[in-house]
N, C-alpha and C positions, 0 to 999 in steps of 0.2 A: 504494500500500500504506500503510495506517495503522498506526502504532505502538500496541501495547497498553499501556494505562496500568495499571501494577501498584500504584498507590497505592490505599489503601482509600477508598471513597466517603465523603465527609464529610457531604454533604447529600443528602436525597432529591430527586428531580426537582421535587417541589412546593416544598420548602424553597428550592432553588436558584432557581426561578422567582420566589418571593416576595423573596428576597435581591436578585435583579436588578431587580425592580420598585421596591423601596425605594431601591436604589442610584441608579436613574434619577431617582426623585423627589427625592432629596437633591441630585443634580446640577442638577436643574431649578430648584429654589427657593433654593439657598444658594450664591451666588457672591460670593467676596471680590473686590472691585474696588480697584485702586490706580492713581491718576492719575500718570502719569510726568512730567507737567508741573508740578503743584503739590504732589504727594505726599499729596493727600487720600486717605483710605481709607474704604470702606463695604461693607456687604453688601447684595446685591440679588438679584432673581430671574433676572437676565440681565446681560450686559455692557451698559453704558449710558454715555452721556456724563457727564463729571464734573459734579456739582451745584455745585461751588465755582467752577470756572473755565470750564466748558463744553468742555474739551478732549475729543477723541475718542481721544487717545493713552492708552488705559486698558488695564491688564493685568487679566485676569480669571482667577481660580483657583477651582476647585470647593472648597468648604469642607471636604469630607470628607478632603481631603489634609492637613489640619492635625490633629495629635494633640490629644486632649482633655487638659485640665489645664494 
């Protein structure tokens, strides 16, 4: 049994699909990388080895998670 959602619909199905597409694109091309070994930081399209020291111990966070400003 599924629960009925009583919240008003915020987006049309087309708008929601477009939002999801843009969200996926933002995740795909904007990744903040932080090297845990040398503390180097950069933005890339995906998690990758550190350009400074070559370490693979890299934290990758989607940039959309950071507030603007």
